[in-house]
KEKE-3310 file (N, C-alpha, C; in steps of 0.2 Angstrom, whole numbers, plus 5000, padded with zeros to 4 digits):
npx = (4997:5008:5011:5027:5039:5055:5070:5085:5095:5090:5091:5095:5097:5111:5123:5135:5144:5142:5152:5155:5143:5142:5139:5126:5110:5099:5090:5083:5068:5069:5069:5075:5080:5085:5096:5091:5096:5106:5123:5123:5129:5128:5128:5122:5125:5124:5117:5117:5105:5103:5090:5078:5080:5080:5072:5065:5061:5052:5048:5038:5033:5038:5041:5039:5037:5045:5056:5063:5056:5065:5077:5092:5089:5085:5071:5061:5062:5051:5049:5042:5045:5049:5050:5058:5052:5048:5035:5034:5035:5044:5044:5032:5023:5030:5032:5028:5030:5036:5037:5049:5059:5069:5084:5082:5089:5101:5096:5094:5088:5070:5060:5045:5036:5023:5006:4998:4985:4984:4978:4983:4997:5011:5025:5042:5043:5051:5053:5047:5036:5032:5018:5019:5015:5004:4996:5000:5006:5015:5018:5029:5031:5046:5047:5056:5067:5060:5053:5041:5024:5014:5017:5014:5008:5005:4993:4996:4989:4989:4984:4983:4988:4997:4992:4992:4985:4980:4974:4972:4976:4986:4991:5008:5011:5012:5028:5042:5053:5059:5052:5061:5069:5065:5071:5070:5060:5049:5038:5034:5027:5022:5017:5004:5001:5004:5018:5024:5040:5053:5067:5076:5086:5096:5106:5123:5126:5133:5124:5108:5090:5081:5064:5048:5031:5014:5003:4989:4980:4965:4952:4945:4955:4959:4972:4980:4990:5000:5001:5011:5029:5043:5061:5078:5095:5106:5121:5131:5146:5153:5150:5163:5156:5143:5125:5116:5104:5097:5089:5078:5073:5064:5066:5058:5061:5063:5074:5082:5087:5098:5102:5116:5122:5133:5133:5139:5134:5126:5135:5142:5158:5149:5145:5142:5134:5128:5119:5115:5106:5097:5085:5068:5057:5044:5035:5036:5027:5021:5019:5029:5046:5061:5078:5095:5108:5124:5141:5134:5131:5140:5136:5138:5147:5146:5154:5155:5141:5125:5115:5098:5087:5082:5078:5070:5067:5052:5052:5064:5082:5087:5095:5090:5096:5091:5096:5099:5107:5108:5113:5118:5108:5097:5098:5096:5101:5106:5112:5128:5131:5141:5150:5161:5178:5174:5165:5150:5135:5121:5104:5103:5116:5134:5138:5145:5146)
npy = (4705:4691:4677:4671:4658:4655:4645:4643:4638:4637:4639:4649:4649:4657:4668:4668:4661:4668:4668:4676:4678:4668:4669:4672:4672:4666:4660:4663:4656:4641:4642:4636:4632:4621:4624:4618:4618:4612:4607:4614:4616:4603:4607:4618:4634:4642:4654:4660:4669:4682:4684:4697:4712:4710:4719:4720:4710:4696:4683:4670:4656:4639:4626:4610:4599:4598:4591:4575:4561:4555:4559:4570:4582:4599:4608:4619:4636:4649:4665:4681:4693:4710:4720:4735:4742:4756:4769:4771:4773:4763:4753:4751:4740:4729:4715:4717:4709:4694:4676:4668:4653:4644:4633:4616:4607:4605:4614:4626:4642:4645:4656:4664:4674:4686:4690:4702:4712:4729:4744:4756:4760:4754:4762:4761:4751:4746:4739:4727:4724:4712:4708:4702:4685:4684:4682:4693:4708:4724:4733:4744:4759:4769:4783:4788:4797:4809:4810:4804:4809:4805:4795:4778:4765:4748:4735:4718:4702:4684:4667:4650:4643:4652:4662:4679:4694:4712:4720:4733:4750:4765:4782:4787:4790:4806:4810:4810:4816:4823:4814:4805:4794:4778:4763:4753:4745:4738:4728:4728:4718:4721:4716:4713:4724:4733:4740:4751:4752:4762:4767:4780:4779:4787:4793:4798:4800:4793:4790:4787:4788:4778:4775:4775:4771:4769:4756:4751:4738:4735:4722:4725:4729:4742:4754:4762:4774:4780:4796:4800:4799:4789:4789:4783:4785:4778:4773:4767:4760:4753:4747:4759:4774:4770:4768:4770:4763:4750:4739:4730:4720:4713:4703:4690:4693:4706:4712:4723:4721:4728:4732:4739:4747:4749:4758:4762:4763:4756:4745:4742:4742:4733:4734:4728:4727:4719:4723:4721:4733:4740:4738:4734:4738:4735:4749:4767:4782:4777:4764:4756:4756:4762:4756:4760:4750:4750:4750:4748:4731:4723:4710:4703:4704:4708:4708:4714:4713:4721:4722:4723:4719:4711:4696:4687:4670:4666:4675:4673:4667:4657:4671:4678:4686:4698:4703:4718:4719:4728:4730:4717:4709:4700:4691:4678:4674:4664:4671:4670:4672:4680:4683:4692:4687:4678:4669:4659:4667:4669:4673:4687:4687:4682:4665:4656:4665)
npz = (4780:4781:4791:4796:4798:4804:4804:4813:4804:4792:4774:4760:4742:4735:4727:4732:4746:4761:4773:4783:4790:4800:4813:4814:4821:4817:4802:4785:4779:4769:4752:4741:4724:4712:4699:4683:4671:4657:4660:4672:4689:4701:4714:4725:4729:4745:4757:4773:4782:4794:4807:4809:4819:4837:4848:4861:4875:4882:4893:4890:4892:4897:4888:4890:4882:4872:4877:4877:4886:4900:4895:4893:4888:4887:4891:4880:4881:4879:4871:4870:4857:4852:4838:4832:4821:4811:4809:4794:4776:4772:4782:4788:4786:4791:4802:4820:4831:4837:4841:4849:4851:4861:4856:4852:4845:4832:4823:4828:4835:4835:4826:4825:4816:4820:4816:4821:4825:4828:4836:4831:4820:4826:4832:4833:4843:4857:4869:4881:4894:4905:4915:4930:4933:4925:4909:4902:4895:4893:4879:4873:4865:4861:4860:4851:4851:4852:4840:4839:4838:4847:4857:4862:4873:4873:4877:4878:4877:4879:4875:4881:4870:4865:4857:4852:4856:4855:4868:4873:4874:4877:4879:4883:4900:4909:4913:4925:4920:4905:4891:4880:4874:4876:4881:4890:4901:4913:4924:4941:4954:4970:4985:4980:4972:4957:4948:4937:4929:4922:4912:4904:4890:4888:4879:4876:4889:4904:4914:4920:4925:4935:4935:4944:4945:4951:4944:4935:4928:4920:4918:4907:4898:4901:4904:4917:4925:4939:4947:4954:4956:4960:4960:4956:4954:4941:4936:4922:4922:4913:4896:4890:4884:4883:4881:4895:4899:4891:4891:4902:4917:4930:4944:4954:4967:4968:4962:4951:4934:4923:4906:4897:4883:4870:4855:4840:4827:4812:4809:4820:4829:4842:4860:4876:4893:4908:4922:4940:4946:4955:4968:4972:4985:4998:5005:5009:5001:4989:4991:4988:4986:4978:4978:4975:4969:4976:4973:4956:4952:4941:4930:4919:4903:4886:4873:4857:4855:4854:4867:4869:4876:4891:4899:4911:4917:4921:4931:4937:4938:4924:4915:4900:4885:4872:4856:4847:4834:4823:4807:4807:4812:4823:4839:4851:4867:4881:4896:4903:4919:4931:4947:4958:4955:4946:4950:4950:4949:4959:4963:4973:4976:4973:4972:4986:4995)
capx = (5004:5008:5015:5032:5043:5062:5074:5092:5100:5087:5095:5093:5102:5115:5128:5141:5143:5144:5154:5155:5137:5142:5137:5119:5106:5093:5090:5077:5065:5072:5065:5080:5078:5091:5096:5091:5099:5112:5129:5123:5132:5123:5129:5119:5128:5119:5119:5113:5103:5101:5084:5077:5083:5076:5073:5063:5060:5048:5047:5031:5032:5042:5038:5042:5035:5051:5061:5061:5056:5071:5083:5095:5087:5082:5064:5061:5060:5047:5049:5039:5050:5047:5054:5058:5050:5045:5029:5036:5034:5049:5044:5025:5020:5034:5029:5031:5031:5038:5038:5056:5060:5076:5085:5082:5093:5106:5093:5095:5082:5064:5057:5038:5033:5016:5002:4994:4981:4985:4973:4987:5003:5016:5031:5048:5042:5058:5053:5041:5036:5027:5015:5021:5010:4998:4997:4999:5013:5015:5022:5031:5035:5051:5046:5060:5070:5055:5050:5034:5019:5009:5020:5009:5009:4999:4992:4996:4987:4989:4981:4987:4991:5001:4989:4993:4981:4981:4968:4971:4982:4986:4997:5013:5009:5016:5034:5046:5058:5056:5052:5066:5070:5065:5071:5070:5054:5047:5033:5035:5022:5024:5011:4998:5000:5008:5021:5028:5047:5056:5073:5078:5092:5101:5112:5128:5128:5133:5119:5101:5086:5076:5058:5043:5024:5008:5000:4983:4977:4959:4950:4943:4961:4961:4978:4981:4996:4999:5003:5017:5034:5050:5067:5085:5100:5110:5127:5135:5153:5155:5156:5164:5152:5137:5119:5116:5099:5094:5084:5077:5068:5064:5065:5052:5064:5063:5081:5082:5093:5098:5108:5119:5124:5137:5130:5142:5131:5123:5139:5146:5157:5145:5148:5136:5135:5121:5120:5110:5106:5093:5080:5061:5055:5038:5036:5035:5021:5018:5018:5035:5052:5067:5085:5100:5114:5130:5140:5130:5135:5141:5135:5141:5149:5144:5158:5153:5134:5121:5110:5092:5082:5084:5072:5071:5063:5047:5054:5070:5087:5093:5094:5091:5097:5090:5101:5097:5114:5107:5113:5120:5102:5096:5099:5093:5106:5106:5118:5132:5131:5147:5151:5168:5182:5172:5161:5143:5130:5114:5100:5105:5123:5138:5138:5151:5146)
capy = (4703:4684:4674:4667:4655:4654:4641:4646:4636:4636:4642:4651:4649:4663:4668:4665:4659:4673:4665:4681:4678:4662:4671:4673:4668:4663:4661:4663:4650:4638:4643:4635:4629:4619:4626:4611:4619:4608:4610:4617:4613:4600:4610:4625:4638:4644:4659:4660:4675:4683:4687:4704:4714:4708:4725:4719:4702:4694:4676:4668:4649:4634:4620:4603:4594:4597:4587:4568:4558:4551:4562:4575:4588:4605:4611:4625:4642:4653:4672:4686:4698:4715:4723:4742:4745:4763:4770:4775:4769:4757:4748:4751:4734:4724:4713:4721:4704:4687:4672:4665:4647:4641:4627:4609:4603:4609:4619:4633:4645:4646:4663:4664:4681:4686:4695:4705:4718:4735:4749:4761:4757:4755:4766:4760:4747:4745:4735:4723:4723:4707:4708:4695:4680:4685:4682:4700:4712:4730:4734:4751:4763:4772:4790:4789:4804:4814:4810:4802:4814:4802:4788:4774:4759:4744:4729:4712:4696:4678:4662:4644:4642:4658:4667:4685:4700:4718:4721:4740:4755:4771:4786:4787:4795:4812:4807:4814:4819:4823:4808:4806:4788:4773:4756:4749:4745:4732:4729:4724:4717:4722:4715:4713:4730:4733:4746:4752:4755:4763:4771:4783:4776:4793:4793:4803:4801:4786:4790:4788:4788:4772:4779:4770:4773:4764:4754:4747:4736:4732:4716:4727:4732:4749:4755:4768:4775:4784:4803:4801:4794:4789:4788:4783:4786:4772:4774:4762:4761:4749:4749:4766:4777:4766:4770:4766:4758:4748:4734:4730:4716:4713:4696:4689:4696:4714:4714:4726:4720:4733:4731:4745:4745:4754:4758:4767:4763:4750:4740:4741:4736:4734:4731:4728:4724:4718:4725:4722:4740:4742:4734:4737:4735:4738:4755:4773:4784:4773:4757:4753:4761:4760:4757:4759:4745:4755:4752:4743:4725:4720:4703:4700:4708:4705:4712:4713:4713:4726:4720:4728:4715:4707:4692:4682:4664:4665:4679:4670:4664:4660:4677:4678:4693:4699:4708:4722:4721:4732:4726:4710:4706:4699:4685:4677:4669:4663:4674:4667:4677:4678:4688:4694:4682:4673:4664:4659:4672:4668:4679:4689:4687:4677:4659:4655:4671)
capz = (4782:4782:4796:4793:4803:4802:4808:4813:4799:4785:4769:4753:4737:4734:4722:4735:4753:4766:4779:4789:4794:4803:4819:4813:4826:4814:4795:4782:4777:4763:4746:4736:4718:4709:4691:4680:4664:4655:4663:4679:4695:4706:4721:4726:4735:4750:4761:4779:4784:4801:4808:4810:4826:4843:4852:4868:4876:4888:4894:4890:4894:4897:4884:4892:4877:4867:4880:4877:4893:4902:4892:4897:4884:4891:4888:4877:4884:4874:4872:4865:4855:4848:4833:4832:4815:4811:4805:4788:4770:4771:4788:4790:4785:4794:4809:4826:4836:4835:4846:4848:4855:4862:4852:4855:4841:4828:4819:4832:4838:4830:4826:4821:4816:4822:4812:4826:4824:4833:4835:4827:4818:4831:4829:4837:4849:4860:4875:4883:4901:4907:4921:4934:4935:4921:4902:4899:4894:4890:4873:4874:4860:4864:4858:4845:4851:4851:4834:4839:4841:4851:4859:4864:4877:4871:4882:4874:4880:4875:4878:4882:4864:4864:4852:4855:4854:4858:4872:4875:4873:4881:4878:4888:4905:4911:4916:4930:4916:4898:4887:4874:4870:4882:4878:4896:4905:4917:4929:4947:4959:4977:4990:4976:4968:4951:4947:4931:4930:4916:4912:4898:4887:4890:4874:4877:4896:4907:4920:4919:4931:4935:4938:4945:4948:4951:4937:4936:4922:4921:4914:4900:4895:4903:4908:4921:4928:4945:4946:4958:4954:4964:4955:4958:4948:4939:4931:4919:4921:4907:4892:4889:4879:4882:4883:4902:4900:4884:4893:4910:4919:4938:4947:4959:4974:4967:4959:4944:4930:4917:4901:4895:4876:4866:4848:4836:4821:4810:4808:4826:4834:4848:4867:4881:4900:4911:4929:4945:4947:4960:4971:4974:4991:5000:5009:5005:4999:4984:4993:4985:4985:4974:4981:4971:4971:4975:4966:4952:4951:4934:4930:4912:4897:4879:4868:4850:4854:4857:4871:4870:4880:4897:4900:4916:4916:4926:4937:4941:4934:4920:4912:4893:4882:4865:4853:4840:4831:4817:4800:4808:4813:4830:4842:4858:4870:4888:4898:4908:4925:4936:4952:4958:4954:4941:4953:4947:4952:4961:4965:4980:4977:4970:4976:4990:5000)
cpx = (5003:5013:5021:5036:5050:5065:5081:5096:5096:5090:5092:5098:5105:5120:5135:5140:5146:5146:5155:5149:5137:5139:5129:5115:5101:5093:5084:5075:5068:5067:5070:5077:5084:5090:5096:5093:5105:5119:5129:5126:5126:5123:5126:5122:5123:5121:5114:5111:5101:5094:5084:5079:5078:5077:5071:5061:5056:5047:5040:5029:5038:5039:5042:5041:5041:5057:5059:5061:5062:5078:5086:5094:5084:5076:5065:5059:5057:5047:5045:5044:5047:5052:5053:5056:5047:5039:5031:5035:5038:5047:5037:5022:5024:5031:5032:5032:5033:5038:5044:5056:5067:5077:5084:5086:5098:5103:5093:5088:5076:5061:5050:5036:5025:5012:4997:4991:4982:4980:4976:4993:5008:5023:5037:5046:5049:5058:5046:5041:5030:5024:5016:5015:5004:5001:4996:5006:5011:5020:5023:5034:5040:5051:5051:5064:5066:5052:5043:5029:5015:5012:5015:5012:5003:4999:4992:4993:4988:4986:4985:4991:4996:4999:4989:4988:4982:4974:4967:4977:4981:4992:5002:5010:5014:5022:5038:5051:5056:5057:5056:5066:5070:5065:5071:5064:5052:5041:5035:5028:5024:5017:5004:4997:5006:5011:5025:5034:5050:5063:5074:5085:5098:5107:5116:5129:5129:5128:5112:5097:5081:5070:5052:5037:5019:5006:4994:4981:4971:4957:4948:4949:4963:4968:4979:4987:4995:5002:5010:5022:5040:5055:5073:5089:5104:5115:5130:5142:5156:5149:5157:5159:5145:5131:5117:5110:5096:5089:5084:5072:5069:5062:5060:5055:5064:5070:5079:5088:5092:5104:5110:5122:5128:5135:5133:5139:5129:5128:5144:5153:5153:5148:5142:5138:5128:5123:5114:5111:5102:5088:5073:5059:5048:5040:5036:5028:5017:5016:5024:5040:5058:5074:5090:5105:5120:5136:5136:5134:5135:5141:5138:5143:5148:5147:5156:5145:5131:5115:5104:5087:5085:5078:5074:5066:5058:5049:5060:5076:5085:5090:5095:5092:5094:5094:5098:5104:5113:5108:5115:5114:5101:5097:5096:5099:5104:5113:5122:5134:5137:5147:5159:5172:5179:5167:5154:5139:5123:5110:5101:5112:5127:5138:5145:5151:5142)
cpy = (4695:4682:4671:4664:4654:4649:4644:4644:4634:4641:4644:4651:4656:4663:4666:4664:4665:4671:4670:4681:4671:4663:4672:4669:4664:4664:4661:4657:4647:4639:4641:4631:4627:4621:4619:4612:4614:4611:4613:4613:4609:4603:4617:4628:4641:4650:4659:4667:4676:4685:4694:4706:4712:4714:4724:4712:4701:4687:4675:4661:4645:4628:4614:4598:4593:4592:4580:4565:4554:4554:4567:4582:4593:4606:4617:4631:4646:4660:4676:4692:4703:4718:4731:4745:4752:4764:4775:4770:4763:4751:4747:4744:4728:4722:4716:4715:4698:4683:4668:4659:4646:4635:4621:4604:4608:4614:4626:4636:4645:4652:4662:4671:4681:4691:4697:4711:4723:4740:4755:4757:4759:4758:4765:4757:4744:4740:4732:4722:4718:4709:4702:4691:4680:4684:4688:4704:4719:4731:4741:4754:4768:4780:4792:4795:4809:4815:4808:4807:4811:4795:4784:4768:4754:4738:4723:4707:4690:4672:4656:4642:4647:4662:4674:4690:4706:4720:4728:4744:4761:4776:4786:4792:4801:4809:4812:4818:4819:4816:4809:4799:4782:4766:4751:4750:4738:4734:4725:4723:4717:4722:4716:4719:4730:4740:4746:4755:4756:4767:4774:4780:4781:4793:4799:4804:4794:4785:4791:4788:4782:4775:4774:4773:4768:4762:4750:4745:4732:4726:4718:4730:4739:4749:4761:4768:4780:4791:4804:4796:4794:4787:4787:4783:4779:4774:4768:4763:4758:4748:4756:4768:4774:4770:4767:4761:4756:4742:4733:4724:4715:4706:4696:4692:4703:4716:4717:4724:4724:4731:4738:4743:4751:4753:4763:4768:4756:4744:4739:4745:4738:4732:4732:4725:4724:4719:4723:4729:4743:4737:4738:4734:4738:4744:4761:4775:4780:4766:4753:4758:4757:4761:4756:4754:4749:4751:4746:4737:4722:4713:4699:4705:4704:4709:4710:4713:4719:4723:4725:4725:4711:4703:4687:4676:4664:4669:4677:4669:4658:4667:4676:4685:4692:4704:4711:4724:4724:4728:4719:4706:4705:4692:4684:4672:4669:4667:4670:4673:4675:4684:4689:4687:4676:4668:4664:4663:4669:4674:4681:4690:4682:4671:4659:4660:4668)
cpz = (4784:4788:4793:4799:4800:4807:4808:4807:4793:4780:4763:4748:4736:4729:4725:4742:4757:4772:4785:4793:4798:4810:4819:4817:4823:4806:4792:4780:4770:4757:4740:4730:4715:4701:4687:4673:4663:4657:4669:4684:4699:4713:4721:4731:4739:4754:4767:4781:4791:4801:4809:4818:4831:4848:4860:4868:4882:4888:4894:4893:4894:4893:4886:4887:4872:4870:4880:4884:4894:4899:4895:4893:4888:4887:4885:4881:4878:4876:4867:4864:4851:4844:4832:4825:4816:4807:4799:4782:4770:4776:4790:4791:4788:4801:4815:4831:4833:4842:4845:4853:4855:4858:4856:4851:4837:4824:4822:4834:4832:4831:4822:4822:4816:4818:4817:4824:4829:4831:4831:4825:4823:4828:4834:4844:4852:4866:4877:4890:4903:4914:4925:4935:4931:4914:4899:4899:4891:4884:4872:4868:4864:4864:4853:4845:4850:4845:4833:4842:4846:4853:4863:4868:4875:4876:4877:4879:4876:4879:4879:4876:4861:4858:4855:4852:4858:4862:4874:4873:4876:4879:4884:4893:4906:4915:4920:4926:4909:4894:4881:4871:4876:4879:4884:4900:4908:4921:4935:4951:4966:4981:4986:4972:4962:4950:4941:4932:4923:4917:4905:4896:4888:4886:4876:4885:4899:4913:4917:4925:4930:4939:4939:4948:4948:4944:4939:4929:4923:4916:4907:4896:4896:4906:4911:4925:4934:4943:4949:4956:4960:4959:4959:4953:4947:4934:4929:4918:4915:4902:4891:4883:4878:4884:4890:4902:4893:4885:4900:4911:4927:4940:4952:4966:4973:4965:4952:4940:4924:4912:4899:4888:4873:4858:4844:4829:4818:4809:4814:4825:4840:4854:4872:4888:4903:4919:4934:4947:4953:4963:4972:4980:4993:5005:5005:5003:4994:4986:4991:4984:4981:4978:4977:4974:4970:4978:4962:4951:4944:4934:4924:4907:4891:4874:4861:4849:4857:4860:4872:4874:4885:4899:4905:4915:4922:4932:4941:4936:4930:4917:4904:4890:4875:4863:4847:4838:4824:4811:4801:4810:4821:4832:4849:4861:4878:4891:4904:4913:4930:4941:4952:4958:4950:4944:4950:4952:4953:4963:4972:4981:4974:4975:4980:4996:5007)
residu = (MET:MET:ARG:ARG:GLN:PHE:LEU:ALA:ARG:ARG:LEU:LEU:PRO:ALA:VAL:SER:VAL:LEU:SER:ALA:LEU:SER:LEU:ALA:ALA:CYS:GLY:ALA:ARG:ASP:SER:SER:ALA:VAL:ASP:GLY:SER:PRO:GLY:ALA:SER:SER:THR:VAL:GLU:ARG:GLN:ILE:ARG:ALA:PRO:ARG:GLU:PHE:SER:GLY:ILE:ALA:TRP:LEU:ALA:THR:ASP:HIS:ARG:SER:ALA:THR:ALA:GLY:SER:ASP:GLU:GLU:PRO:GLN:GLU:VAL:PHE:LEU:VAL:CYS:HIS:ASP:ALA:ARG:ASP:ASN:ASP:ALA:GLU:ARG:ASP:LEU:PRO:ARG:LEU:SER:ILE:VAL:ARG:THR:PRO:VAL:ASN:THR:ASP:GLY:ILE:ILE:VAL:ARG:GLU:LEU:ASP:VAL:LYS:PHE:PRO:SER:VAL:PRO:ASN:ASP:LEU:GLU:SER:ILE:ALA:ARG:LEU:PRO:GLY:ARG:ASN:GLU:ALA:LEU:LEU:VAL:GLU:SER:ASN:ALA:ASP:GLY:ASP:ASP:PRO:ASP:PRO:THR:ILE:TYR:LEU:ALA:ARG:TRP:ASP:GLY:ASP:LEU:ASN:VAL:GLU:ILE:ALA:GLY:SER:VAL:PRO:TRP:PRO:ARG:THR:PRO:GLU:PRO:LEU:VAL:ASN:VAL:GLU:ALA:THR:ALA:VAL:ALA:THR:ILE:ARG:GLY:ARG:ASP:TYR:PHE:VAL:TYR:ALA:GLU:ARG:ALA:GLN:GLY:SER:ASP:THR:THR:HIS:ILE:ASN:MET:THR:ARG:LEU:THR:VAL:GLY:LYS:ASP:GLY:GLU:ILE:ARG:PHE:GLY:ARG:LYS:TRP:THR:SER:VAL:PRO:PHE:THR:ALA:ALA:GLU:PRO:PRO:GLY:ALA:ARG:PRO:ALA:SER:GLY:LEU:ASP:ILE:ASP:ALA:GLU:GLY:ASN:LEU:TYR:VAL:SER:SER:ALA:TYR:ASP:PRO:GLY:ASP:LEU:GLY:PRO:PHE:ASP:SER:ALA:VAL:TYR:ARG:ALA:ALA:THR:VAL:ARG:PRO:GLY:GLY:PRO:LEU:GLY:ALA:THR:LEU:HIS:PRO:VAL:ARG:PRO:PRO:GLN:GLU:LEU:ALA:ARG:SER:SER:GLY:LEU:LYS:VAL:GLU:GLY:VAL:GLY:LEU:VAL:ASP:GLY:SER:PHE:PRO:ILE:PHE:ILE:SER:ASP:ASP:ASP:GLU:ASP:TYR:GLY:GLY:LEU:LEU:ARG:GLN:LEU:ARG:VAL:THR:GLY:PRO:GLY:GLY:ARG:PRO:TRP:ARG:GLN:GLY:GLY:PRO:SER:GLY:ARG)
# end
């Protein structure tokens, strides 16, 4: 499997221009060649291709080298993204991970597919849960509606040059409810202890449960989960008919941000919302407790997009979203977060309170 890198506006020759793809977040690498035959047109028609789907997201680093000293340019935010390729003949050899960088110019985002060796072939990686303050993250298989006989959670580690390797793996632990299809996972650290948090996407219902247990990750890559769980409900009022939990991240203050996504099929139309759904606080038998936000606070709507990843920058705002828009491809965007009356939202509540 070879690494490939894509820029948002790299182009390929095509029979015709597909202007409907103008919303594509990223394009395939330029491999154009001009027809040199007599009478050939000197203008090569081109098409822009979207990147593959972005199913899960985790922030890795902020690259200040991309910003020119003394300029108003923003530094690049760097994310790890997973792709939900299946373990079948059609998708077995597709990359499972990419590094995605925010734009610094009109070329758009940069996507670098990674050639990472896994101990087994990942099947439907749908989420990434970074361990706060460490260069480690859990890469989580969804269980694919029960089609996966042995759903696995992998431990990824990376160095200062963002070279990613798999340091361990473990089967999904015994869960407090049947494991069906999980697209929302995160890790919280409370008073020096790690906690694994997940929610079923709960297709066909507007309500899911956010579940939490102890997590221990050893230096040798061993992953251990607690036996006791605590859970709280979460109901997504919008969008109508949405899967209530398609993505999840937790900020440094213990606020849980959940995306909900409506997915009628590969061509959409999609719809999504992002909520502040719960908080995690010290206390209780596990050493940490979940508290639902009632009612959940809707922070943003993304009509036309299927948000499947929520990523905070170093445990704080801004929030970025990753999209798996199926046949339309994937994209990465910073989310505009507003509170009641359209006021800008800050962690802990809308500004002006």
